[in-house]
N, CA, C and O atoms as a DFTB+ gen file, in Angstrom:
564 C
 N C O
     1  1       6.895      42.585      11.999
     2  2       5.730      41.816      13.149
     3  2       6.300      41.116      12.588
     4  3       6.748      41.178      11.443
     5  1       6.385      39.814      13.884
     6  2       6.750      38.522      13.696
     7  2       5.822      38.081      14.067
     8  3       5.332      38.749      14.977
     9  1       5.174      37.049      13.751
    10  2       4.249      35.827      13.706
    11  2       4.667      34.435      14.278
    12  3       4.933      33.508      13.514
    13  1       4.722      34.301      15.656
    14  2       4.728      33.337      16.530
    15  2       4.174      31.746      15.521
    16  3       4.985      30.820      15.481
    17  1       3.002      31.605      14.890
    18  2       2.204      31.155      14.282
    19  2       3.110      30.156      13.755
    20  3       4.092      30.483      13.089
    21  1       2.703      28.433      14.140
    22  2       3.811      27.393      13.689
    23  2       2.916      27.409      12.445
    24  3       3.161      26.373      11.827
    25  1       1.844      28.244      11.712
    26  2       1.455      27.658      10.178
    27  2       2.315      28.134       9.391
    28  3       2.687      27.464       8.428
    29  1       2.904      29.622       9.679
    30  2       3.613      30.578       9.023
    31  2       4.757      30.175       8.417
    32  3       5.265      30.794       7.482
    33  1       5.265      29.027       8.960
    34  2       6.648      27.832       9.237
    35  2       6.846      27.044       7.906
    36  3       7.766      26.958       7.093
    37  1       5.217      26.339       8.059
    38  2       4.890      25.417       7.220
    39  2       5.464      25.319       5.395
    40  3       5.788      26.424       4.960
    41  1       5.549      24.580       4.754
    42  2       5.306      24.968       3.476
    43  2       4.253      24.812       2.607
    44  3       3.392      23.985       2.907
    45  1       4.165      25.343       1.748
    46  2       2.527      26.206       1.401
    47  2       2.539      24.804       0.493
    48  3       3.594      24.459      -0.040
    49  1       1.498      24.125       0.362
    50  2       1.044      22.889      -0.945
    51  2       1.010      21.845       0.254
    52  3       0.020      21.119       0.169
    53  1       1.443      21.699       0.837
    54  2       1.710      20.375       1.444
    55  2       1.147      20.179       3.140
    56  3       1.496      21.026       3.962
    57  1       0.211      18.935       3.589
    58  2      -0.420      18.971       4.193
    59  2      -0.152      17.688       5.495
    60  3       0.924      17.092       5.461
    61  1      -0.590      17.535       5.966
    62  2      -0.206      16.574       7.690
    63  2      -0.989      15.233       6.544
    64  3      -1.974      15.736       6.003
    65  1      -0.811      13.984       6.165
    66  2      -1.343      13.298       5.892
    67  2      -2.131      12.530       7.017
    68  3      -1.622      12.310       8.116
    69  1      -3.418      12.131       6.674
    70  2      -4.206      11.648       7.258
    71  2      -3.748       9.993       7.202
    72  3      -3.431       9.533       6.106
    73  1      -3.724       9.092       8.449
    74  2      -4.158       7.882       8.358
    75  2      -5.257       7.192       8.223
    76  3      -6.156       7.557       8.982
    77  1      -5.617       5.930       7.209
    78  2      -6.650       4.965       7.486
    79  2      -6.503       3.701       8.234
    80  3      -5.555       3.621       9.015
    81  1      -7.251       2.775       8.113
    82  2      -7.047       1.857       8.731
    83  2      -7.557       1.207       7.144
    84  3      -8.098       1.806       6.214
    85  1      -7.003      -0.765       7.298
    86  2      -7.238      -0.997       6.500
    87  2      -9.078      -1.430       5.979
    88  3      -9.439      -1.617       4.817
    89  1      -9.975      -1.496       7.228
    90  2     -11.165      -1.710       7.208
    91  2     -11.851      -0.939       6.383
    92  3     -12.855      -1.353       5.804
    93  1     -11.354       0.335       6.234
    94  2     -11.636       1.592       5.438
    95  2     -11.579       2.061       4.106
    96  3     -12.104       3.053       3.601
    97  1     -10.607       0.886       3.453
    98  2     -10.492       0.646       1.848
    99  2     -11.674       0.149       1.479
   100  3     -12.384      -0.726       1.974
   101  1     -11.856       1.267      -0.064
   102  2     -13.151       0.592      -0.604
   103  2     -12.712       0.681      -1.897
   104  3     -11.992       1.634      -2.192
   105  1     -13.094      -0.364      -2.962
   106  2     -12.770      -0.135      -4.458
   107  2     -12.890       1.239      -5.154
   108  3     -13.801       2.042      -4.951
   109  1     -11.693       1.429      -6.131
   110  2     -11.619       2.581      -6.646
   111  2     -11.641       3.463      -5.865
   112  3     -12.740       3.869      -5.487
   113  1     -10.510       4.018      -5.391
   114  2     -10.509       4.586      -3.694
   115  2      -8.530       4.755      -4.421
   116  3      -8.123       4.108      -5.385
   117  1      -7.700       5.739      -3.634
   118  2      -6.772       5.980      -3.679
   119  2      -6.524       7.136      -2.807
   120  3      -7.533       7.577      -2.256
   121  1      -5.660       7.594      -2.613
   122  2      -4.280       8.677      -1.473
   123  2      -4.517       7.593      -0.587
   124  3      -4.210       8.051       0.514
   125  1      -4.790       6.725      -0.475
   126  2      -4.227       6.164       1.255
   127  2      -3.007       6.062       1.500
   128  3      -2.187       5.474       0.795
   129  1      -2.759       6.745       2.728
   130  2      -1.748       6.558       3.306
   131  2      -2.390       5.485       4.911
   132  3      -3.379       5.480       5.643
   133  1      -1.076       4.702       4.770
   134  2      -1.543       3.214       6.419
   135  2      -0.194       2.772       6.961
   136  3       0.733       2.677       6.157
   137  1      -0.020       2.530       8.064
   138  2       1.149       1.730       8.762
   139  2       0.593       0.207       8.709
   140  3      -0.537       0.110       9.188
   141  1       1.079      -0.840       8.288
   142  2       0.723      -2.267       8.457
   143  2       2.152      -2.607       8.379
   144  3       3.203      -2.073       8.024
   145  1       1.644      -3.980       8.972
   146  2       2.359      -4.947       8.827
   147  2       2.637      -6.491       7.894
   148  3       1.964      -7.509       7.734
   149  1       3.888      -6.063       7.448
   150  2       3.633      -7.614       6.468
   151  2       3.361      -8.657       7.337
   152  3       3.930      -8.758       8.424
   153  1       2.712      -9.270       7.022
   154  2       2.089     -10.941       7.472
   155  2       3.301     -12.104       6.623
   156  3       3.918     -13.043       7.126
   157  1       3.317     -11.620       5.264
   158  2       3.962     -12.937       4.409
   159  2       3.744     -12.577       2.820
   160  3       2.682     -12.600       2.198
   161  1       5.730     -12.067       2.096
   162  2       5.070     -11.609       0.651
   163  2       5.767     -13.474      -0.179
   164  3       6.459     -14.426       0.183
   165  1       5.219     -13.158      -1.047
   166  2       5.772     -14.580      -2.144
   167  2       5.969     -14.032      -3.639
   168  3       5.079     -13.285      -4.044
   169  1       6.803     -14.256      -4.316
   170  2       6.978     -13.400      -5.747
   171  2       5.704     -14.521      -6.475
   172  3       5.135     -15.572      -6.180
   173  1       5.719     -13.756      -7.315
   174  2       4.528     -14.472      -8.309
   175  2       5.100     -14.047      -9.877
   176  3       4.703     -14.371     -10.996
   177  1       6.203     -13.180      -9.420
   178  2       6.451     -12.997     -11.886
   179  2       7.392     -12.761     -10.932
   180  3       7.221     -12.448      -9.753
   181  1       9.214     -13.080     -12.028
   182  2      10.560     -12.396     -11.603
   183  2      10.930     -12.810     -13.489
   184  3      11.186     -13.908     -13.984
   185  1      10.846     -11.788     -13.992
   186  2      11.339     -12.406     -15.454
   187  2      13.104     -11.473     -15.197
   188  3      13.392     -10.638     -14.340
   189  1      13.817     -11.952     -16.112
   190  2      15.263     -11.665     -15.885
   191  2      15.123     -10.619     -17.243
   192  3      14.031     -10.205     -17.631
   193  1      16.538     -10.242     -17.944
   194  2      16.871      -9.318     -18.713
   195  2      15.883      -9.210     -20.100
   196  3      16.295     -10.266     -20.581
   197  1      15.353      -8.956     -20.638
   198  2      14.715      -9.104     -21.730
   199  2      15.504      -8.472     -22.627
   200  3      16.686      -8.159     -22.485
   201  1      14.431      -8.211     -24.037
   202  2      15.116      -8.430     -25.098
   203  2      15.968      -6.990     -25.062
   204  3      17.058      -6.732     -25.572
   205  1      15.323      -6.386     -24.493
   206  2      15.590      -4.308     -24.640
   207  2      16.629      -4.520     -23.836
   208  3      16.472      -5.496     -23.101
   209  1      18.399      -3.515     -23.628
   210  2      19.038      -3.859     -23.061
   211  2      18.600      -2.506     -21.747
   212  3      18.898      -2.515     -20.553
   213  1      17.829      -1.466     -22.515
   214  2      17.487      -0.503     -21.363
   215  2      16.209      -0.884     -20.286
   216  3      16.161      -0.592     -19.091
   217  1      15.455      -1.434     -20.881
   218  2      14.361      -2.756     -19.607
   219  2      15.082      -3.004     -18.539
   220  3      16.253      -3.374     -18.621
   221  1      14.427      -2.818     -17.368
   222  2      15.192      -3.669     -15.600
   223  2      14.488      -4.960     -15.780
   224  3      13.518      -5.313     -16.450
   225  1      15.113      -5.413     -15.148
   226  2      14.303      -6.604     -14.150
   227  2      13.152      -6.342     -14.089
   228  3      12.906      -5.137     -14.045
   229  1      11.832      -7.413     -14.057
   230  2      10.872      -7.227     -13.490
   231  2      10.481      -8.320     -12.424
   232  3      10.553      -9.519     -12.692
   233  1       9.960      -7.724     -10.894
   234  2      10.016      -8.634     -10.085
   235  2       8.286      -8.399      -9.962
   236  3       7.865      -7.390     -10.527
   237  1       7.425      -9.148      -9.358
   238  2       5.776      -8.744      -8.893
   239  2       5.401      -9.586      -7.801
   240  3       4.734     -10.587      -8.062
   241  1       5.861      -9.235      -6.114
   242  2       5.791      -9.839      -5.618
   243  2       3.923     -10.120      -4.404
   244  3       4.117      -9.646      -3.284
   245  1       3.393     -10.342      -4.457
   246  2       1.949     -10.272      -3.357
   247  2       1.721     -10.809      -1.984
   248  3       1.430     -11.927      -1.560
   249  1       1.967      -9.547      -1.374
   250  2       2.199      -8.889       0.214
   251  2       0.966      -9.749       0.636
   252  3      -0.089      -9.526       0.042
   253  1       1.002     -10.885       1.781
   254  2      -0.585      -9.890       2.836
   255  2       0.148      -9.367       4.192
   256  3       1.048      -9.810       4.906
   257  1      -0.870      -7.935       4.200
   258  2      -0.353      -7.147       5.060
   259  2      -1.305      -6.843       5.299
   260  3      -2.179      -7.239       4.528
   261  1      -1.840      -5.780       6.740
   262  2      -2.582      -5.047       7.953
   263  2      -2.541      -4.542       8.381
   264  3      -1.767      -3.604       8.195
   265  1      -3.396      -4.638       9.489
   266  2      -4.044      -3.557      10.814
   267  2      -4.797      -4.512      11.728
   268  3      -5.241      -5.657      11.640
   269  1      -4.743      -3.422      12.765
   270  2      -5.551      -3.845      13.414
   271  2      -7.322      -4.153      13.355
   272  3      -8.212      -4.609      14.073
   273  1      -7.162      -3.664      12.220
   274  2      -8.971      -3.738      11.283
   275  2      -8.477      -4.923      10.605
   276  3      -9.195      -5.874      10.915
   277  1      -7.417      -5.309       9.696
   278  2      -7.831      -6.122       8.704
   279  2      -6.790      -6.620       7.852
   280  3      -5.710      -6.129       8.180
   281  1      -6.710      -7.376       6.923
   282  2      -5.779      -7.632       5.997
   283  2      -6.133      -7.714       4.840
   284  3      -7.319      -7.904       4.568
   285  1      -5.179      -7.589       3.891
   286  2      -5.331      -6.769       2.373
   287  2      -3.877      -7.555       1.336
   288  3      -2.658      -7.404       1.421
   289  1      -4.605      -8.264       0.557
   290  2      -2.921      -8.200      -0.414
   291  2      -2.850      -6.944      -0.663
   292  3      -3.652      -6.011      -0.611
   293  1      -1.298      -7.109      -1.062
   294  2      -0.318      -5.745      -1.076
   295  2       0.371      -6.247      -2.775
   296  3       0.831      -7.371      -2.972
   297  1       0.316      -5.323      -3.687
   298  2       1.037      -5.798      -5.086
   299  2       2.050      -4.778      -4.556
   300  3       1.894      -3.594      -4.257
   301  1       3.823      -6.070      -4.504
   302  2       4.518      -5.539      -4.606
   303  2       5.305      -5.258      -5.782
   304  3       5.609      -6.424      -6.030
   305  1       5.767      -4.703      -6.539
   306  2       6.898      -4.353      -7.955
   307  2       7.790      -3.819      -7.723
   308  3       7.795      -2.744      -7.123
   309  1       9.280      -4.705      -8.326
   310  2      10.158      -4.530      -8.519
   311  2      10.862      -4.488      -7.427
   312  3      10.961      -5.568      -6.845
   313  1      11.680      -3.081      -6.692
   314  2      12.358      -2.663      -5.443
   315  2      11.768      -2.933      -4.609
   316  3      12.119      -3.561      -3.610
   317  1      10.211      -2.274      -5.013
   318  2       9.331      -2.763      -3.914
   319  2       9.791      -3.599      -2.974
   320  3       9.986      -3.346      -1.785
   321  1       9.973      -4.695      -3.601
   322  2       9.304      -6.320      -3.368
   323  2      11.103      -6.455      -1.688
   324  3      11.204      -7.293      -0.792
   325  1      11.983      -5.359      -1.986
   326  2      13.009      -5.285      -1.047
   327  2      12.459      -5.095       0.040
   328  3      12.994      -5.820       0.879
   329  1      11.545      -4.402       0.529
   330  2      11.017      -3.401       1.436
   331  2      10.017      -4.758       1.766
   332  3      10.602      -5.468       2.585
   333  1       9.190      -5.117       1.524
   334  2       7.794      -5.444       1.922
   335  2       7.959      -7.255       2.300
   336  3       7.102      -8.101       2.047
   337  1       9.273      -7.497       2.945
   338  2       9.383      -8.231       3.867
   339  2       8.839      -9.271       5.199
   340  3       9.054      -8.749       6.293
   341  1       8.485     -10.006       5.234
   342  2       7.534     -11.109       6.565
   343  2       7.970      -9.731       7.985
   344  3       9.114      -9.282       8.060
   345  1       7.221      -9.425       8.627
   346  2       7.478      -9.082       9.710
   347  2       7.854      -7.526       9.933
   348  3       8.365      -7.086      10.963
   349  1       7.491      -6.725       8.723
   350  2       7.913      -5.901       8.587
   351  2       7.394      -4.659       9.109
   352  3       6.282      -5.145       9.316
   353  1       7.296      -3.778       9.394
   354  2       5.714      -2.593       9.467
   355  2       6.629      -1.848       8.536
   356  3       7.846      -1.673       8.479
   357  1       5.229      -1.348       7.586
   358  2       6.251      -0.316       7.267
   359  2       4.690       1.064       7.039
   360  3       3.563       1.069       7.535
   361  1       5.388       2.048       6.076
   362  2       3.755       3.096       5.895
   363  2       3.759       2.949       4.608
   364  3       4.828       2.932       3.999
   365  1       2.679       2.830       4.036
   366  2       2.158       3.041       2.332
   367  2       1.968       4.701       2.457
   368  3       1.765       5.005       3.632
   369  1       1.982       5.907       1.514
   370  2       1.924       6.531       0.973
   371  2       1.360       6.787      -0.193
   372  3       1.884       6.402      -1.239
   373  1       0.227       7.466      -0.167
   374  2      -0.707       7.530      -1.106
   375  2      -0.874       6.281      -2.211
   376  3      -0.709       6.361      -3.429
   377  1      -1.254       5.093      -1.418
   378  2      -1.573       3.615      -1.832
   379  2      -2.914       3.535      -2.371
   380  3      -3.669       3.714      -1.415
   381  1      -3.629       3.342      -3.497
   382  2      -4.405       2.857      -4.378
   383  2      -4.836       1.684      -4.412
   384  3      -3.889       0.926      -4.208
   385  1      -5.890       1.068      -4.583
   386  2      -7.015       0.207      -4.619
   387  2      -6.667      -0.260      -6.001
   388  3      -6.604       0.655      -6.822
   389  1      -6.443      -1.380      -6.421
   390  2      -6.300      -2.312      -8.063
   391  2      -7.244      -2.935      -7.797
   392  3      -7.507      -3.042      -6.600
   393  1      -8.200      -3.646      -8.873
   394  2      -8.934      -4.524      -8.708
   395  2      -8.229      -5.742      -9.288
   396  3      -7.173      -5.615      -9.908
   397  1      -8.911      -7.129      -9.053
   398  2      -7.912      -8.231      -9.666
   399  2      -8.611      -9.225      -9.744
   400  3      -8.681      -9.634      -8.585
   401  1      -9.251      -9.964     -10.465
   402  2     -10.122     -10.565     -10.805
   403  2     -11.724     -10.217      -9.699
   404  3     -12.224     -11.009      -8.901
   405  1     -12.159      -8.934      -9.996
   406  2     -13.168      -8.785      -9.193
   407  2     -12.494      -8.453      -7.766
   408  3     -13.025      -7.470      -7.249
   409  1     -11.789      -8.842      -7.244
   410  2     -11.181      -9.077      -5.636
   411  2     -10.353      -7.697      -5.755
   412  3     -10.020      -7.222      -6.841
   413  1      -9.931      -6.849      -3.946
   414  2      -9.593      -5.481      -4.303
   415  2      -7.583      -6.265      -3.631
   416  3      -7.247      -7.303      -3.062
   417  1      -6.704      -4.862      -4.217
   418  2      -5.118      -4.821      -4.086
   419  2      -4.693      -3.980      -4.372
   420  3      -4.684      -3.265      -5.374
   421  1      -4.065      -4.010      -2.970
   422  2      -3.331      -2.330      -2.445
   423  2      -2.251      -2.619      -3.463
   424  3      -1.729      -3.693      -3.761
   425  1      -1.928      -0.712      -4.180
   426  2      -0.480      -1.195      -4.139
   427  2      -0.054       0.265      -4.232
   428  3      -0.928       1.128      -4.147
   429  1       1.349       0.643      -4.418
   430  2       1.513       1.909      -4.724
   431  2       2.740       1.814      -5.859
   432  3       3.698       1.047      -5.950
   433  1       2.247       3.033      -6.755
   434  2       2.488       3.661      -7.957
   435  2       3.986       4.929      -7.987
   436  3       4.592       5.090      -6.928
   437  1       4.349       5.569      -9.010
   438  2       5.064       6.255      -8.783
   439  2       4.886       7.440      -8.488
   440  3       5.577       8.439      -8.685
   441  1       3.868       7.280      -7.976
   442  2       3.254       8.741      -7.158
   443  2       3.284       8.978      -5.377
   444  3       3.130       9.951      -4.639
   445  1       3.627       7.229      -5.142
   446  2       3.338       7.085      -3.833
   447  2       4.862       6.426      -3.176
   448  3       5.788       6.468      -3.986
   449  1       5.138       5.940      -2.054
   450  2       5.930       5.560      -1.441
   451  2       6.056       4.579      -0.410
   452  3       5.124       4.780       0.369
   453  1       6.656       3.746      -0.075
   454  2       6.539       2.576       0.983
   455  2       8.264       2.828       2.137
   456  3       9.426       2.586       1.811
   457  1       7.770       3.328       3.340
   458  2       8.874       3.498       4.198
   459  2       8.552       2.542       5.097
   460  3       7.522       2.191       5.673
   461  1      10.216       2.052       5.063
   462  2      10.085       0.940       6.725
   463  2      10.145       1.288       7.956
   464  3      11.339       1.379       8.241
   465  1       9.582       1.500       8.729
   466  2       9.319       2.067      10.052
   467  2       9.613       1.096      11.782
   468  3       9.608      -0.125      11.944
   469  1       9.698       1.505      12.172
   470  2       9.587       1.299      13.401
   471  2       9.080       0.003      14.207
   472  3       9.260       0.683      15.217
   473  1       8.618      -1.215      14.708
   474  2       7.960      -1.733      14.856
   475  2       6.648      -1.314      16.011
   476  3       6.573      -0.680      17.063
   477  1       5.615      -2.154      15.031
   478  2       4.534      -1.007      16.080
   479  2       3.483      -2.419      16.968
   480  3       3.281      -3.573      16.591
   481  1       3.087      -1.824      18.001
   482  2       2.455      -2.766      19.092
   483  2       1.409      -3.194      18.665
   484  3       0.682      -3.922      19.340
   485  1       1.163      -2.851      17.561
   486  2      -1.715      -3.662      17.099
   487  2      -0.640      -4.866      16.865
   488  3       0.546      -4.884      16.535
   489  1      -1.505      -5.760      17.156
   490  2      -1.968      -7.483      16.683
   491  2      -2.591      -7.179      15.197
   492  3      -3.144      -6.083      15.279
   493  1      -2.706      -7.641      14.042
   494  2      -2.732      -7.664      12.719
   495  2      -4.157      -8.389      13.020
   496  3      -4.167      -9.358      13.779
   497  1      -5.094      -8.023      12.556
   498  2      -6.471      -8.789      12.409
   499  2      -7.007      -9.626      11.647
   500  3      -7.935      -9.257      10.927
   501  1      -6.583     -10.867      11.623
   502  2      -5.838     -11.489      10.604
   503  2      -7.309     -12.767      10.144
   504  3      -6.952     -13.721       9.453
   505  1      -9.113     -12.683      10.626
   506  2      -9.779     -12.670      10.340
   507  2     -10.689     -12.268       9.156
   508  3     -11.555     -12.842       8.496
   509  1     -10.020     -10.799       9.167
   510  2     -10.786     -10.300       7.972
   511  2     -10.071     -10.018       7.348
   512  3      -9.416      -8.986       7.496
   513  1      -9.823     -11.447       5.714
   514  2      -9.009     -10.543       4.630
   515  2     -10.013      -9.393       3.346
   516  3     -10.888      -9.765       2.564
   517  1      -9.716      -8.630       3.456
   518  2     -10.760      -7.866       2.081
   519  2     -10.407      -8.672       1.261
   520  3     -11.243      -9.544       1.026
   521  1      -9.281      -8.739       0.606
   522  2      -8.903      -9.545      -0.881
   523  2     -10.069     -10.566      -1.085
   524  3     -10.414     -10.702      -2.259
   525  1     -10.511     -11.056      -0.469
   526  2     -11.333     -12.226      -0.382
   527  2     -12.624     -11.775      -0.595
   528  3     -13.331     -12.774      -0.462
   529  1     -13.417     -10.687      -0.888
   530  2     -14.378     -10.643      -0.746
   531  2     -14.590      -9.939      -2.352
   532  3     -13.745      -9.204      -2.862
   533  1     -15.821     -10.311      -2.978
   534  2     -15.340     -10.388      -4.655
   535  2     -16.766      -9.047      -4.792
   536  3     -17.901      -8.961      -4.322
   537  1     -16.146      -8.425      -5.442
   538  2     -16.932      -7.071      -5.851
   539  2     -17.507      -7.465      -7.205
   540  3     -16.612      -8.141      -7.712
   541  1     -18.450      -7.407      -7.995
   542  2     -19.033      -7.397      -9.444
   543  2     -19.811      -5.500      -9.581
   544  3     -20.458      -4.675      -8.936
   545  1     -19.158      -5.709     -10.854
   546  2     -19.511      -4.042     -11.084
   547  2     -21.109      -4.429     -12.059
   548  3     -21.497      -5.103     -13.013
   549  1     -21.684      -3.320     -10.866
   550  2     -22.963      -3.035     -11.726
   551  2     -23.114      -1.262     -12.143
   552  3     -22.819      -0.150     -11.705
   553  1     -24.030      -2.173     -13.714
   554  2     -24.208      -0.987     -14.525
   555  2     -25.370      -0.248     -13.965
   556  3     -26.173      -1.058     -13.502
   557  1     -25.819       1.148     -13.812
   558  2     -26.511       2.041     -12.913
   559  2     -27.641       3.112     -14.797
   560  3     -27.473       4.285     -15.131
   561  1     -28.511       2.161     -15.432
   562  2     -28.833       2.875     -15.807
   563  2     -30.305       3.447     -15.773
   564  3     -30.577       4.487     -16.373
């Protein structure tokens, strides 16, 4: 008995990604998939060969990224730095929010992925940078 449903063709366990906007990012969250433009990228750390030969070079760049709802700083590490060039449009998969000095930073760790994609038509809303908002940890007792 053949089924003409496309659901039976889909691989089990895979689900379609839900794209979120920058304005919806909040502290302590993860699993975000976004399409963003890279506005600028600046290297903040570049270490050459370390004492141990099996450890690789370390590169970290802070990149201002955004979409039509706002901007946020993205921390690019090692090979990610090469993908996060100014004017590039990228898809961030399984991105997470890290807190740095009480402000939000977006990052993609080993469980996520960065893909360079075709340029998009949206204009980045640059007057709403979520990384400029300071958060305070409040203990609820």
